[in-house]
C-alpha positions as CSV (number, residue, x, y, z in Angstrom):
1,M,0.0,0.0,0.0
2,K,2.8,2.4,0.9
3,K,4.4,1.6,-2.5
4,I,1.2,2.5,-4.3
5,V,0.9,5.8,-2.5
6,F,4.5,6.6,-3.2
7,L,4.0,5.9,-6.9
8,V,0.9,8.1,-6.9
9,W,2.7,11.0,-5.3
10,M,5.6,10.5,-7.7
11,F,3.3,10.6,-10.7
12,L,1.6,13.7,-9.4
13,G,5.0,15.3,-9.0
14,M,5.9,14.4,-12.6
15,V,2.6,16.0,-13.8
16,T,3.4,19.2,-11.8
17,V,6.9,19.4,-13.3
18,N,5.7,18.7,-16.9
19,A,2.9,21.3,-16.4
20,A,5.4,24.1,-16.0
21,G,5.1,26.7,-18.7
22,D,7.7,28.7,-20.6
23,L,7.1,32.1,-18.8
24,H,7.7,33.4,-15.3
25,M,4.7,35.4,-14.4
26,F,4.6,38.1,-11.6
27,S,1.4,39.8,-10.5
28,V,1.6,42.7,-8.1
29,P,-1.3,44.7,-6.5
30,N,-1.2,48.1,-8.2
31,A,-4.7,49.7,-7.9
32,D,-2.9,53.1,-7.3
33,G,-0.6,52.7,-10.3
34,K,2.5,53.4,-8.2
35,V,4.3,50.3,-9.5
36,N,5.6,50.9,-13.0
37,A,8.2,49.9,-15.6
38,A,10.7,52.5,-14.3
39,I,10.9,50.7,-10.9
40,I,11.7,47.4,-12.6
41,E,14.2,49.0,-15.0
42,K,16.0,50.7,-12.2
43,A,16.1,47.4,-10.1
44,L,17.5,45.4,-13.0
45,E,20.2,48.0,-13.8
46,A,21.3,47.9,-10.2
47,N,21.7,44.1,-10.4
48,G,24.1,43.9,-13.2
49,F,21.8,44.2,-16.3
50,Y,22.1,46.6,-19.2
51,I,18.9,48.3,-20.2
52,S,18.7,48.4,-24.0
53,A,15.3,50.1,-24.2
54,N,12.1,50.7,-22.2
55,S,9.4,51.2,-24.8
56,E,6.0,52.6,-23.7
57,M,3.4,51.1,-26.0
58,N,0.1,52.9,-25.1
59,G,1.2,56.0,-27.1
60,P,1.9,54.1,-30.3
61,F,-1.3,52.0,-29.7
62,M,-3.4,55.1,-29.5
63,K,-1.7,56.8,-32.4
64,Q,-2.1,53.9,-34.9
65,F,-5.2,52.1,-33.6
66,E,-7.0,54.9,-31.6
67,K,-7.5,52.5,-28.8
68,S,-5.7,50.6,-26.0
69,D,-7.0,48.0,-23.5
70,F,-4.2,48.9,-21.1
71,T,-3.4,51.5,-18.5
72,A,0.3,50.3,-18.8
73,F,2.1,48.4,-21.4
74,N,5.9,48.4,-21.6
75,L,8.4,46.4,-23.6
76,L,11.7,46.3,-21.5
77,T,14.7,44.8,-23.3
78,V,17.7,43.9,-21.2
79,F,20.8,41.7,-20.9
80,H,23.1,40.7,-18.1
81,I,26.4,42.3,-18.7
82,K,28.6,39.6,-17.3
83,H,26.7,36.3,-17.9
84,A,25.5,37.3,-21.4
85,A,29.1,37.9,-22.6
86,S,30.2,34.5,-21.3
87,L,27.2,32.9,-22.9
88,V,27.6,34.5,-26.4
89,K,31.3,33.8,-26.5
90,S,30.8,30.1,-26.0
91,H,27.4,29.9,-27.8
92,P,27.2,32.6,-30.5
93,D,23.5,31.9,-31.3
94,A,22.6,33.0,-27.7
95,G,22.6,36.5,-29.2
96,I,18.9,36.1,-29.8
97,F,18.6,36.9,-26.1
98,V,20.9,40.0,-26.1
99,P,18.7,41.7,-25.3
100,M,15.9,39.6,-23.8
101,G,12.4,40.8,-23.4
102,V,10.5,41.7,-20.3
103,G,6.7,42.3,-20.7
104,I,5.1,44.8,-18.3
105,Y,1.4,45.4,-18.5
106,Q,-1.9,46.2,-16.7
107,R,-5.4,46.1,-18.3
108,K,-7.9,48.9,-17.8
109,G,-10.1,48.1,-14.8
110,E,-7.6,45.7,-13.4
111,N,-5.9,46.2,-10.0
112,E,-2.8,44.2,-10.7
113,L,0.4,44.9,-12.7
114,H,1.9,41.9,-14.5
115,V,5.4,41.0,-15.6
116,S,6.4,38.2,-17.9
117,V,9.8,36.9,-18.9
118,L,11.1,33.6,-20.4
119,T,12.3,30.8,-18.2
120,S,15.9,29.5,-18.7
121,K,14.5,26.2,-19.9
122,A,12.4,28.0,-22.6
123,Q,15.5,30.0,-23.7
124,E,17.5,26.7,-24.0
125,K,14.6,25.2,-26.0
126,I,14.5,28.1,-28.4
127,A,18.3,28.4,-28.8
128,G,18.7,24.7,-29.3
129,F,21.4,24.1,-26.6
130,K,21.9,24.1,-22.9
131,A,24.3,26.3,-21.1
132,P,24.8,27.2,-17.4
133,E,24.6,30.9,-18.0
134,F,20.9,30.7,-18.9
135,A,20.1,29.6,-15.3
136,L,22.5,32.1,-13.9
137,I,20.8,35.0,-15.7
138,E,17.4,33.7,-14.7
139,K,18.5,33.6,-11.1
140,E,19.4,37.2,-11.2
141,V,16.2,38.2,-13.0
142,L,14.1,36.4,-10.4
143,A,16.0,37.8,-7.5
144,T,15.6,41.3,-8.9
145,F,11.8,41.0,-9.4
146,K,11.3,39.5,-5.9
147,K,13.3,42.4,-4.4
148,A,11.6,45.1,-6.5
149,L,8.1,43.6,-6.2
150,P,8.0,42.1,-2.7
151,K,4.2,41.8,-2.8
152,A,4.1,40.1,-6.2
153,K,2.7,36.6,-6.7
154,H,5.1,34.4,-8.8
155,T,3.7,31.7,-11.1
156,L,4.6,29.9,-14.3
157,S,2.5,30.2,-17.5
158,E,0.3,27.4,-18.8
159,T,1.9,24.4,-20.4
160,S,3.0,25.3,-23.9
161,L,1.5,23.9,-27.1
162,P,3.4,21.7,-29.5
163,K,5.5,23.8,-31.9
164,E,4.2,24.4,-35.4
165,G,7.5,25.5,-36.9
166,A,11.2,26.2,-36.2
167,L,11.7,28.1,-32.9
168,L,15.0,29.7,-34.2
169,S,15.0,31.2,-37.7
170,R,18.6,31.2,-38.9
171,F,20.2,32.4,-42.2
172,V,23.8,32.3,-43.4
173,R,25.6,34.4,-45.9
174,S,29.1,33.5,-47.2
175,S,31.9,35.9,-46.3
176,S,35.7,35.8,-45.8
177,S,38.5,37.4,-43.8
178,E,39.1,39.7,-46.8
179,S,35.6,40.8,-47.6
180,W,33.7,40.7,-44.3
181,K,33.7,44.5,-43.7
182,K,32.0,45.1,-47.1
183,D,29.7,42.2,-46.6
184,K,28.7,43.5,-43.2
185,E,27.8,46.9,-44.7
186,D,25.8,45.2,-47.5
187,V,23.9,43.0,-44.9
188,E,23.1,45.9,-42.7
189,M,21.8,48.0,-45.6
190,M,19.7,45.1,-46.9
191,I,18.1,44.6,-43.5
192,E,17.5,48.2,-42.7
193,D,16.1,49.0,-46.2
194,G,13.9,45.9,-46.0
195,L,12.3,46.4,-42.6
196,K,10.3,49.6,-43.0
197,P,8.4,48.6,-46.2
198,A,7.4,45.4,-44.4
199,G,6.0,47.3,-41.5
200,F,8.8,46.6,-39.0
201,V,10.3,49.2,-36.6
202,M,13.8,48.9,-35.2
203,S,13.4,50.1,-31.5
204,N,17.1,49.5,-30.6
205,F,20.5,48.6,-32.1
206,T,23.3,47.1,-30.0
207,D,26.9,47.0,-31.2
208,Y,27.6,44.1,-28.9
209,Q,31.2,43.7,-30.3
210,F,32.0,46.9,-28.5
211,M,30.9,45.5,-25.2
212,L,32.7,42.3,-25.8
213,T,36.0,44.1,-26.3
214,E,35.7,46.6,-23.5
215,K,38.7,46.9,-21.1
216,G,41.0,45.0,-23.4
217,Q,38.8,41.8,-23.6
218,V,39.3,39.5,-26.6
219,S,36.3,38.8,-28.8
220,P,36.0,35.7,-30.9
221,F,34.0,37.7,-33.5
222,D,34.9,40.0,-36.3
223,F,31.6,41.8,-35.4
224,Y,28.5,41.1,-33.4
225,D,25.4,43.2,-33.7
226,T,21.8,42.8,-32.5
227,Y,18.6,44.6,-33.6
228,S,15.4,44.9,-31.6
229,I,12.7,44.5,-34.2
230,C,8.9,44.9,-33.7
231,K,5.7,45.1,-35.7
232,L,3.2,47.2,-33.8
233,K,0.2,45.4,-35.4
234,V,1.5,42.1,-34.1
235,I,1.9,43.3,-30.5
236,Y,-1.4,45.1,-30.5
237,T,-3.3,42.2,-31.9
238,V,-1.7,39.5,-29.7
239,A,-2.1,41.6,-26.6
240,K,-5.9,41.5,-26.9
241,T,-5.8,37.8,-25.7
242,R,-2.2,37.1,-24.7
243,P,-0.5,40.2,-23.3
244,E,2.2,38.0,-21.6
245,A,3.5,37.5,-25.1
246,A,5.2,40.9,-24.5
247,A,8.1,38.8,-23.2
248,F,8.8,38.0,-27.0
249,A,8.7,41.6,-28.2
250,P,10.5,43.2,-29.6
251,C,12.3,40.3,-31.3
252,T,16.1,40.3,-31.2
253,L,17.8,39.8,-34.6
254,M,21.4,38.7,-34.1
255,V,24.0,39.3,-36.9
256,Y,27.5,38.1,-36.4
257,K,30.7,36.7,-37.9
258,K,33.1,34.5,-36.0
259,K,36.8,35.1,-36.7
260,D,37.4,31.4,-37.6
261,T,34.6,31.0,-40.0
262,N,33.7,32.2,-43.6
263,E,30.0,33.1,-42.9
264,I,27.8,35.8,-41.6
265,V,25.0,34.4,-39.4
266,M,21.6,36.0,-39.0
267,G,18.9,34.7,-36.7
268,F,15.8,35.5,-34.6
269,P,13.3,33.6,-32.4
270,G,10.5,32.6,-34.8
271,V,6.8,33.6,-34.2
272,Y,6.2,29.9,-33.5
273,N,7.4,30.6,-30.0
274,W,4.5,32.9,-29.5
275,M,2.1,30.3,-30.8
276,S,3.6,27.6,-28.6
277,S,4.9,29.2,-25.4
278,V,2.1,31.8,-25.1
279,K,-0.5,29.6,-26.7
280,V,-1.6,32.2,-29.3
281,S,-4.2,30.1,-31.1
282,D,-7.0,32.6,-32.2
283,P,-7.2,33.1,-36.0
284,E,-6.4,36.8,-36.0
285,G,-3.4,36.5,-33.7
286,K,-1.9,33.6,-35.7
287,Q,-2.5,35.4,-39.0
288,V,-0.5,38.5,-38.0
289,L,2.2,36.4,-36.5
290,L,2.7,34.1,-39.6
291,Q,2.6,37.1,-41.9
292,A,5.4,38.8,-39.8
293,Q,7.4,35.6,-39.9
294,K,7.1,35.5,-43.7
295,D,8.0,39.2,-44.1
296,F,11.0,38.9,-41.8
297,E,12.3,35.8,-43.5
298,E,12.1,37.6,-46.9
299,V,14.2,40.5,-45.6
300,L,16.9,38.1,-44.3
301,K,16.8,35.9,-47.4
302,A,17.4,39.0,-49.5
303,A,20.4,39.8,-47.3
304,T,22.0,36.4,-47.9
305,E,21.9,36.7,-51.7
């Protein structure tokens, strides 16, 4: 009998573990509106994070759509200065999380502010490899939130849906030690020229190579850049049903060349992450996501030619 009870409890434990979602979710009482994105930004900065951007979205929502369902909606993009550098040097494709997203939002009529961020396990799943730095960064993020938001309730999101496509969209262009500078310029021009006609906005650009070579450090790259890219219609549409998806916005596009290779690599987390991790399943949300994926891929395909 004891054995049966033990097995039942073990099974229930496995169900609990497997039910864990891909997002950390924090909900904090905020009827008076005193808790805001600036408080979280300041706390992260004090704990070793670099703040790439803090984008307030209600203004753009009202300007383009003349409506917003939120009293607060911010896209905070950050990366840990020490751990991210170690991670990218050993695993270059981790640049899709430099910066990583933090969603901050509160619906109209709601008395709680919410914060969403990817778990380390979800980041490993998307990147396609495991690395200890993912957990170290997660530890610092959680410690920061718990200190900055002491009254917040911490949960995990719902179990993710099966993926419908590649979680990491990756493109490669041939290059060489002799031509990489010109190739870099060509790639940058193709990307920047292709974004606006497709409805994308670049909210931030990071010359990450500069940070990797600060204080005489040696970088394994000839260059390493990241772009924070967003499409307002996507964020607005998905936020109607799944505002926690703000953790994926804006999307980080990595563009780099390692010194020991003859290729320039471009990549970003595909929209299939939104559909899987955040369970975006409504027709309108999926339509704008899949169109954004198609448009973004076409920009990068052009840059590889």
